N, C-alpha and C positions, 0 to 999 in steps of 0.2 A: 278186587283190584290187585294186579300183580305189580309189586314194587321191585326196583333194583336193590342190590346190596347197599346198605346204608353208608353214608359218608364216614361214619365212625368206624364201621367194619373195614372199609377200604384203608383208612388211616392206620388201623390196628395192624393190618397185614403188612403195610409199608414199614411199620416200626417194629416188626416182630424181632425179638431177640435183643432189642435195645433196652438198657436199664433205665428206669425213670430218673430224670435229672431235673432239678428245679430250674424253671425258666429264669433267665436273668432280667428280661425286660417285659413289662406289661404293655399291651396295646389295648387301649380303651375303645370300645365299640358301643355307641348308644343307638338303640333301635326302637321301633314303634310297633313291634309285633308281639301281641299277647297270645295266650292260649297255646294251641298246638303248633302254630307257626313260630311262636317264641321258643318253644321247646326244640323245634327243628333248628333254629339258629344256634341254640346252645349245643346241639349235637354237631353242627358243622364246625363251630369254634373248637369243640373238644377234639374233633377229628384232625383239625389243623395242628392243634397243640401237641398231639401225639406223634406228628411227623418229624418234629425237630425239638431241640432243647434250648434254643436261644430266645424265643419269644413266646409269650402267653397272651392270646386274645381273650379279653374279658368282656363278654356281652352284657349290656345292662338295658332293661326295658325302661323307657322314660315317658310312657304315655302314648297317645295317638300321634299322628304325623305332625300336626300343628304344635302340640305340646313338646314333642321331641325337638323340633326345629327351634322353637322359642327358648327351650332350656339350653340348647347348644350355643345359641347366640349369646345368651346371658353368661354362660360359662366362659366363652371366649373373652368377653369384656372383663371378666374377673380373673383371667389368666389361668383358668382351671378346665380348659376345654378337653374333650376326648380327642383321640386321633381320628376316629371315623364316626360319622353321623349319617343316619338313614333319613333321606328327605324325599317327600313325594314329588311327582313330576311337575306340579304347578308351583313348586317352590324354587324351580331352577333359576328364574330371573332374580329372585330375592337373594339366593346364594351367590350368584355371579356379581351382584351389586355390593356384596359384603367385602369391600376392598381391604386387602391385607389379611383376610381371614381364611381364604381358600388356597389350597395347594392343588393345582389341577392334576387329575389322575394320570394324564399323559406324562407329565413331568415326573411324578412319583415312580411310575413304572419304567420310564426311559432311564432314569438315574440309578435304578436299583441293579444289583448284580443278579439278574434273572434272565431267562429266555421268555420273551413275551411277544405276542402277535396281536396288534390292535385290530387287524382285519378279521380276526376269528369271530367277532361278535356279529350277530344278525344285523344287516344294514338298517332295517326299520326300527330296531331297538337302539342301535348306536347313534343314528342320525339325530335323535332327539336331544342328545347330551353332548354334542360336539360344537366346537367353535366354527366360524365360517370357513376356516382353512382345514377343518377335519380333525382337530386335536380333541381328545376325549377329556371332558371336564370332570365327570364323575363316573363311577363304575356301575353299569346296569346290574341290577340284582333281581328284585321281584317285579318283573314286568308282565303286564296283562293287557288284554284288549277286550272290549265288549263283544259278546256273541249272542245269538238267539237260542236260548234254552227252550226246549219244548217237552211237553208231556205226551209221550207216544200213545199211551192208553186213551187219553181224551181225544186225540186226533183220530184214532182208529174208530172210536165210538161214533164220531161225527162223520165218518166216511171220508176223512181227509188223508189221502194216501201220501201225497208229497208235502213236505214241509214248505211253507211259503218262502218264496225267494224274492218277491217284490211286495211293496206296500199295498198294491191293489189286491194281491193274493192274501195278504194279512187280513184285510177287511172282508174278503170273500170267505176266508176260513171262519171269521167271526160269525157270519151269517149261518154257516153250516153248524157251528157249535151251538148257536142259539136255537136253531131248528131242532137240534137233538136234545135240548133241555139244559145246555150248559151256557151260563151267561157270560162270564168274563173271558175274553179272548186273550188279552195281553196286558202286561204291566211292564215297568222298567224302573231301574234304580240309577243313582248317580246321573240324574237327568241332564245336567249341563254337559257332562262328559259323553254320555251316550247319544242324546237326542239333538245336541247342538254341535259340540266339538267333533265327534266322530261322524255324525251325519254329513257335515260339510266336507270333511276329509274324504269320506267314502265316495262322495260325489264330486271330488276335486274342485271344491269351491273354497274361497278364502274365509277365514274367521276374522282376520284383521289385515291391515295393510302391512307393508314392510316385511313380506314373507311370514306373516303371522307373528311378527315381533322379532324374528331371528335377525333381521337386518337393521334394527335400530330401535331406540327407546321412543322415537316420535311416531309410533304406530297408533292406529285407530281401529276400533272394533267396527266391522262392517257386516256382521252376521244378519242384521236386520234387513239387509238389502236382498237377501235370498227369497225370491217370491215362492219358490217351490217348498222351502222350509216353512215359510209362513202359512202357506195353504195346508201343508200336511199337519202342522201343529193344531191348526184350527179344526181340521177334520177329526183329529184325535180327541180334542176337547168336546166337540159336538157328539162324538160317539159314546160319551159317558152316559147319556140319557138311555141308550139301549143296553148299557152294561158292557159294551165292547172293551173299553179301556177303564182301568181302575188305578188311581194314583195311590201309592203306598209309602211315600217318604223320600227323603233326599238322597240317602246313601244306599245302604243295603237293607233298609227297613222293610222294603216290599218283598224280601225273600220268602216270608211265610205265605204270601199270596200264591206263590208258585209251588212251594214244597207241600202245602196243604191240599193242593189240587183245585184251589179256588180259581186261579187263572191258568189257562192252558199253555201260555207262552210268556217268557220273561226275558227282557234284554238287559244284561248286565255282565260284569267281568267274568272272564274264563276262570279266574281264581276262586270262584265259588264251587268249583268241582268237588272239593273235599266235603264241604258243608252239605251240598245237595246229595252227594252219595250217602251221607249219614242220615239225612232227614227224609228223603223222598221214598215213599212206598209205592212207587210206580216206575215203569220204564221211562227213562228220560234220555235226551240227547242234546247235542249242540249242532247248530247250523250257522251259516254266515248271516250277517245282518241283511235285512231286506233292502233292495234297491228301489228307489223312487224313479220309475221310468219317465216321469215328467221332467226329471233333472238329468238323467244319464241312462244310457242303454246298459252299461256294465259298470261295475264298481272299480274304484281306484285302489285304495288300500286303507285299512283302519289305522288308528294311532294308538299308542300305548298309554297305559296308566301305571300305577304302582309307584315304585321308588328306586332311587339309586343311592350309592354310598359315596359321600363326599369326604375328602381329607382336609383337616384343618391345620393351619400353620401353627407355629409356636412350640414345636417339639424338636429335640435334638435330631440332626440329620440321620444319625445311625438308627433311630427308631422307625424312620420311614422305609428302611429295608424290610422291617417286619411287616409293615402295612402292605408293601408290594408282594411279599411272599404269601401273605394271607389272601390277597386279591387273586393271585395266580392260582392258589389252591381252590378258591371259591369258584373260579372260572373253569376248572378242569372238567372234562366231559362226565366223569363218574359222579362228581358232586352235583353238577348242574342237572344231569339226568334224574338223579334221585330227588332233588328239590322240585323239579318240574312235575315228576310223576306223583309226588306226595301232595303237592299244593295246588296244582292247576295253573300256576304261573308258567309263562313260556320259558323254554331254555334260552339263555342269552347267547349261546354260541351255536354255530352250525354243527360242530362236532357233537355236542350234547343232544341235539335233535336227531342226528344220524345214529347215535348210540341207542337212544330210546326206540327209534324205529327198528333197528336191528335186533333189539331185545323182544320185539313183538308186542310192545305196549299198545301201539295204536291199533293193531289188529285185534287185540283182546279187549280194547276199550274204544270202540268206534266213535269218532267225532272229537277225540281229545287233541287232535292236531288242527282243529278248526282255527284256533287263534293264530297259529303259526302261518297257516295258509292265507288268512286275511292280511296279516302284516306283510307277507311276502308276495302278495298278489301282483303288484307292480312296483317298479322303482319309485320311491317317494318323490313327489313333486313339491314345489314351494307351498302348495296348499295342503299337502298330506304328510309333510315331514313331522308335523307337531305344532306346538305353539310355545311362545316365550314372552309372556306378558307380565309386567310388574304388577304387584298387588292382586294377582289372579285368584288367590284364596278368597279375598273379599269380593272380587268380581263374580266368582262362582256363587257366592251367597246371594248377590244381587240377582243373578239369573234365576236362581231357585225361587226367590221371592216373587219375581215377575211371572214365572211359569206357574207358580201356585195361584197367583191371581187369575191366570188364564183358566186353570182347571176349576177354580171356584166360580167362574163365570163373571168375574169382576172386570176383566179386560178381554179384548180380542187378541188374537195371536199377534197381529200387526202392532197393536198398542204395547203389548208385553215386550216384544223384541225391541221395538224402538226405545222404550223406556230403559230396558236393560242395557242397550248399547250406549245411550246417553249417560246413564249413571256410571257405567263401566269406564267410559272414556274420561270422565272426570277423575277417576282414580288413576288412570294411566298418565294423565297430565301431572298429577301429584307425584307419582313415582318418577316421572321424567324430570320434574323440577328438583327433586331431592337427590337425584343421581347424575345430574349433568355436570 
């Protein structure tokens, strides 16, 4: 894989000749990225710190997304909050409801002494995190979308020349794979995000009322009303007997089913690029999610996952200048292109995408622009902008439980979706009641 010059190297060149000076003000940045991605965040922070001598960004790993958000809320109540906290997309409504705790990014950037363009961000990424009048609430950072990963070697062995583009083609490919002696055709991870939230957006159908929660807390889940989704999920569950589909867990647990060659195709985040590159001993690629032609002739657009950076209140105004400068650096084409190419997350700005393209990365690594193409396929609609539901972390757990009952044969798809919607709506009413 050909990478751009690292963010640290860019910063070092910018600071060439400057003598090291101790920073006067620390900017605390709590994040949820361990391993190689955590090291990359350390690198980005170090790159920013080298460009100036007034602020030092201090990144701190605080556990997974849920743990990081919980720790930040507890720290705010104790008056010991960081300046910046990384929160996953389904925590958006919870953060918005934390009255008095959040300083909107639009306000932080507009009030700072910097040159900043809010329109530089990719529309499909930005729209998820804006108010109804277009003001940015949090800064897009590690954004991804689910794609169809495929094992080119296994498809070739089964005589499958073209990667499936529809769900009917997915099942036809399964027949060919099984005829060639390979059982498992596909699996997927983060099943609520991939097979429910993104499926409905991809086919321009609502997940809930009130513009999927964007237009009010009195929203209700309606995903159980999609007949084509219900029929497809039942078809997938029934296909387990033949070995077509294999369930491998709620998050990324099913990755080994793909990287080991057990399943020929896998639907999950584009951000698994680095991991698959390291683990797969076969030729692999990315393609767009399949379309269910019973629901739509063509796809609308997929929606993002990942996380954004929220700014917390309670610090001296002068320190928010440092936050704004760091966010501006983080959004620069060079830093974003390097982050995108290293991680598999999409570049959050058009300029970073164009820089990556001009560097020949997509030509050298075919398919790595699939996520961007999916997100930018069409202008987002009320159904495909994303979702903003309170208590959605818990609601996802409910959806997982119900789908697992479906895969286990304990419920039909209709029963599982109906029960998930009913239980989820109860949590929505709790959230509405506590935030009205």
